[in-house]
Each structure stands twice: as structure tokens, then as C-alpha cells.
N, C-alpha and C positions, 0 to 999 in steps of 0.2 A: 504494500500499499505505501501512496506518495505521502509524504509529509504535509504537504501543501497542495491540495488537489486542485485542479484547474477545472474552470468551466468552459467545455468545448463545444461548438457548435459544427456539425457535419451536415453540409447540404448533400443530397441526392445519397444520403448515409443508409438507405435501407438496400441498397443494391450490394452487388456481390463483393466489392471492396469494402464499402462502408460497414457492413455487418461484421466483416472480421476485424477491422480497425475499431469500431467503438467497442466491441467485445474486449478487446486486449484493453482499452482505455478503462473501461468500467472495471474490469477484474484488479486494476492497481488503485483504484479509489476515485479516478476522475468523475466528474459531473457531465455527462454527455445528453446532448439533445440533438436529435435528427431530423431533418426536414425532408420530406420526399412525399411526391405527388402518386407513387405507387403506378407508375405507367404500366398499363397492362401488356405492352411488348416484352417488358422484363418481368413484371409480377403478375402470374397467371392466376394465383388465387385471390379471393377477396380478404382483406383484412390485414392484420400485421404478419409481416414475415416471420416464419417459425425460425429463422437463423439470427434474426434480430434479440439481442440481449435483452431479458425481461427488465433490467434495471435502467436501460435506454429508453429516456422521454422520446416518443415520435410524435411529431406534429405533420400532418397531411397538407404540406404547404407548398404552392407552385411558385417557384423561385421568380417568375417573371410576373407575379401579382403583388402589388403594393400593398394591398390589405392584409395578405398573410406574412408579410415582412413587418409590418408595423404592429401587429399582434403578437408576434414571436418576440420582439426586441422589447416590448413592454415587460416580459418577465425574466429573459435571458440577456444577459451582458456578458458576452464571450470573452475569455482570455486569448483564446484561439479560433479561428474559423478554418476548417478544412473544406475547400470547395471541389466537391466531387460532382455536383450536378451536371449532367451534359447528355446530350444527344451523341452518339458515337459511330453511327453507321456510315462507312466510307462512301460505298456505293450509293446508299439511301440519301445521302446528303446532296448528291447531283440531282436527285427528282423532288427531294424536299428541304430545298435549301432554307427556305423562310422558316421550317420548325427549327433547324438545326440553329441558326443566326438569333432566333427569338431564344431559345433556351441558353445557349452557350453564352452568346454575346450580351443580350438584353437582360437575361437572367443575372449575368455578373453585374452588369450596372444597376439594376435594381438592388442587389445587394449592397453594393457601395452605398447608393444614394440612402437606403433605409438605415443602414450602419452609423452613418454620420447624421441623418435627420433624427434618429433614436438616442444620439449621444453614446453610441455603443462601440465606437471605433476599437478594433482589437489592437493589442499589442503585436499580434502575429498573424499572418493569412499564410495557409499552405494550400497551394493549387496543384490538384493533379492534372497536370498536362500531357501532351501524347508526342510519340515520335513522328507523328503526321505533320508535325510543324515544319520537319527538315525536307518534306518531299523525297525526292530521289538521293538527297545528299551529296556527298563528294564520291568519285570513282578516280582510280588511276589506270593509266595505259602507257606502257613504255616508260615508266618513271615520273610521268607529268600527271599532275592532279587537275581534274576537271569537274565542273558542275554541270551535268547533262541535262538540266531541266525535265518537265514533264514529257511523258511519252504521249504522243497525239494519237486520236481514234484511228488515224490512217495507218500509222506505224503498228499499232496492235492488231488491226484487222490483217495486216500483212505478216504477221507474225514475227515480228522485229522486236523481240522481247528486251533487249539489252539497251537502257538508254544512253544515247550518244554512242552507239555501237558503231564500228566501222566495218564489220564483217569480219575482224581479223580473231574475235574470241579472246583478245588480251585484256579486256578490261576487268577490272576488279572493283567491287564496292569497298568503301573505308567506314570504318567504324564511326557513328554519329558522336560529337561531342559540343557541348553547348557552348564552348570557348572558340571553335574552331570551323564547325559546320554552318553554312549560311542557312537560313530558315527561308525556305521557298516551296510552301506546301502546294501539293497537286490535287487536293480535293477540297470541297466547299468545307468538310469538317475540319480539315488542317487548318484552314483559313481562319475558322470560327475559334479554334484552340488558341493560335497564335494571338488572335484580337483579344480573348480572354487575358493571355500573358501581358499584352501591352497595357490593357485597362488597368490591371493590378497593379504593375509596376509604377505607373503615373499616378494612380491613386494612393497606393502605400507610402510613396516618396513624399508625397504631398501632406499625408497625415501623420508620417512620422511612425509608420507600422512597420516590422520586418515582414519581408516576403520571401517564402521557399517556394521555387517552382521546381516540380519533379515531374520530369519527361518519362513518361512510362512507354515500355517497348510492349510486347503482346503479354498481357496477363491473363493467366488461367488458373483454375483449381477449383476444389469443392465448393459448391455453393454457386458457380454459374449457372446462368440460366441455360436450360436445356431445351427449351421450346422456342426460343429466339433465332430467327435466321440471320441475325446480325450478331450472334455472339461469338466469342473467341474461338479462333480456327482448330484449337486443340479441343475443346469441348466438342465443337460441331463435328470433327472428323471422328472424334470417340463415339457420338451419338449415332453418326452412320452406321460405323462398323458395328456397334451394339445391335443394331436392327438387322444386320447380316447385308447391308447394300455395299455397293461397290463406291468408294472415295472418290469423289470427282476433281481431280487436279487440274486447276486453270493453267494457262499458258502451255509451257513445256513441262511443267512439274519442277521448274527450276528456281522458283521464286524462294528467296532467303529471309527468314524471320528470327528474332531474338524471343525466346520463350522464357518469362520469369514468373516463378511460382507467387501465388496471393501471398503465402506468409512472408515471403522476402520483400515484396512491396509493402506490407504492413509494417516490417521491421523498419524500412527506409521512413516511412511516413511517422512512425513514433520517434525515431532519431531525429527527424527534422524538428518535430513539435518540442522535444526536450532541448534541443539547441538551436535557439532562433539566431539567426544571422544579424549582425550589425545593421544592414540595410536590407540586402536581397542577395539571393543566391538561385542559380538554376544548376541542376544536376541531372545526369541521365541514369535511369534505374531498369537494368535489364541483367540477362544473365551474363552479357558480355561474349555470347557465343553465336557463331552462325549455324542455323539449322536449316536445311533444304527441306522444303514443304513435302516433297515426294519422299524422303528418308522418314520424316514424322508419318505421314499416312501409311508407309509400308510398315513401319514397327507396331501402328496402331491396329492393322490388319491381321498381322500375325499373332498379336497378343489375344484379339477377339475372335480369331478364327473367322474371319470376313474374307470376302473375295478381294484380288490384289486390286489396288487403286488403278484408276483409269484416268490418262492423260486426256482431256476433251478438247484442249485449244481455246476454250472459252476465257474470257478475260473480264475485268472491270476497269472502266474508265476511271481515271482518279487513282487507281491503286499503283503502288511503287514495286520495283523490282527486288530490291533489297533493303533490309533495314536491320541494323544491330547495333549496341551501344557500347560506347567507352565509358565505362563506370569509374575510371580512376579519380574523378573529381568526387564522386559520391564516396569514395574510399577515404579520401583525403579530408573532407569537409565534415562528414556523417559518421566515419568510422565504421561504413557500412560495407557488406559484402554478399553477395548471394550465396546461400547455404543449401539450397535445395537444387539437386541435379535434375535433368529432364527426365530420366529414368524413374528417378523417385518421385517427382511430381506428378508422373502420368500414372505410377502405381496408386498414387493417393487419390488422385481423380477418379481412376476407374472403381475403386474400392468404394468411394461414396456414391457414384452412379448406380451402381447396381440395385441398391433398394430405391433409390430414386426413381428408377425406370420401372420397377416391379411395383410402383405405386404406393410405397411407403412413405415417399415424400411428397413435396409440392409437385 
């Protein structure tokens, strides 16, 4: 138990990451309030999510609504705000851009306006940002670093999967690092996450609040929605394999991702809460490892005795070819490191999924 418990407000806190984070904080004695609209795309049951700790105060508040914020801040004056509330579908953001902008951008400005109007400016804000702010990031070819930018629809239609590729196959992606990788998002979702960062940097600087920005890679683990088609790729693939279906591999199966287990992400968030920066920090949170999506799919198919994955050649506009993190700044600034291997994390996910899919869970 902490000697001096904090009052912590978590937006979007009834979701996958928020439930794990709030449970960890409550267990050590913090006072935790969660705001969450319980959107049906993620929350398929009515009522309070079963994974949300019983000692967490849940308020069904839409972060884009002034009235909900005003009512909340009449009773809650947070020492720290953890901002998780966001729409997250990369492909979906192209067809529902207004929804993503409303929740991710306007929801953030509603929050800052309400905190100021309510006299509840917190000493520290923690933002769960995304790898999507980098877009394709940086690549190297023949010793030369370049920023390829987004892949066009034409290039993807023609099967030119490597961004900025010249046909030689010598291009290699570079790990993303906040200090060195330009932010050139290729999706509407990524643009809205970068806007969140900008809003909070400006506001926290003016208010004298510390700001911690954690750019998360692909988070997975127990508690992730099984019925959401925009859920994380590990959980989506595992669900398909569990149902005996062929896993559909987009492009040529060679997409690269960095998969980080939810408990490790929560470790990073708790470390950030406990160590507020002097002004602001931006760190990358991931495994630091490159995993080829076809390798992940093959591993899951074998473990679940499912058919071999099939390369369909389909693609998503706005998606990136490769993304993985340089976590050295998180190690230096937060004394944080990834503890859970992909093998161990997948084992934990599959163990949790079995009763869930058999009807014991949500």
C-alpha cells in the first residue's frame, strides 16, 4: 500500500488496458475513478465490465460531452489523469474520420477545458499514444537512411509492399524512437493521436503540469475484446485459429510488428505515474523486437491445430509495412523493460481465451 495515496482519473479506463491498470493501482491503495462510455464495439455485455476492479469508481461519461466532465470534476480532483480514451481502428478511421477526430481530438480538448474550468488542473497527465504517429518511420538502403512516406493505393494495388522500395529488396526498417523518428502518420487514426500529443503538450506547458507520452506498439493479452474486428492482431488471429479458420494474411505476409504484453504496458504506465517528469517526456513502449506477421500466424495455427495461414494479398489503406520500437529511452527514463516474451504472452492469452470462448466469460 502506498503511504500517500493519489487520486487518479483514467479516461477510457474500462477497456482492455484500463482494467489492468486500475486494478494494479487500486491494489496498492490509490483512489481510482474511471470514465468510460462502454462503447458496444468493445463492450458487448451491458453493465459494469467484470474485469474492472470492484473498488474502482466507474462513471459512464462520454469524454466529448461537457456535462459529464463538469459533473465528474465537482467531486474528483485528480493528482494524475491517465488519458486512454480513444477510437483505435486504423482502417476504420478512413471511413469514420469524424468519429475518430471527435473522440480523440475533441475528447482531449473537452478534457483540458473541463479541468481548467473546474479548478482541477492535475500536476501530471499520462497519455497513451500510439506507434501510428510515426507512419512508415525511417528505413535504410545501402547505408542511407530515408523517410519513405505513405504507400499509395496504387502501389498497394500493384503489390508494391515495401515503402519507397526500388525493387532491389535491400530496404530495411529502423526501430522507431521519439528522439529521432519523424512523425508522419499515414492513417486518420495516427493523425488524431498526434493531435492529442500536440494539444496536451501545449496545454500542460501552459498549466505547469508534467506530461508523460507513451507511444505504444501493438498491445495484446487477456482481457482484449474477442468480438471486435478492430482488436489487436494477436487476439484476432488467435480467435480465428481457435475457430478452426484459416488466418488471412494481408499483403504477402511479410508485415512486421512489435507485440508487447499488456502487463508490461501497465508496468510502464505505473512507472510513469510514479516518476513525473520535470516538464514532459515521450517514450516508446514495445518489445523492441520485430515479428513477421506470417510467423505469428503460423505459430498460432500450430498451437491451436488450425489450418495453415493463407496469404490473400488483401491490404488496408493507411496501414504501415513495418513498426517496432527502440525502447532505450524508456529504460533510461523509467527504468522500464519488457518482461514477457511473445511465447509466454501468447500462452497467457490462449489460457484466458479458452473459458471466454466457451461461454464462461463475456
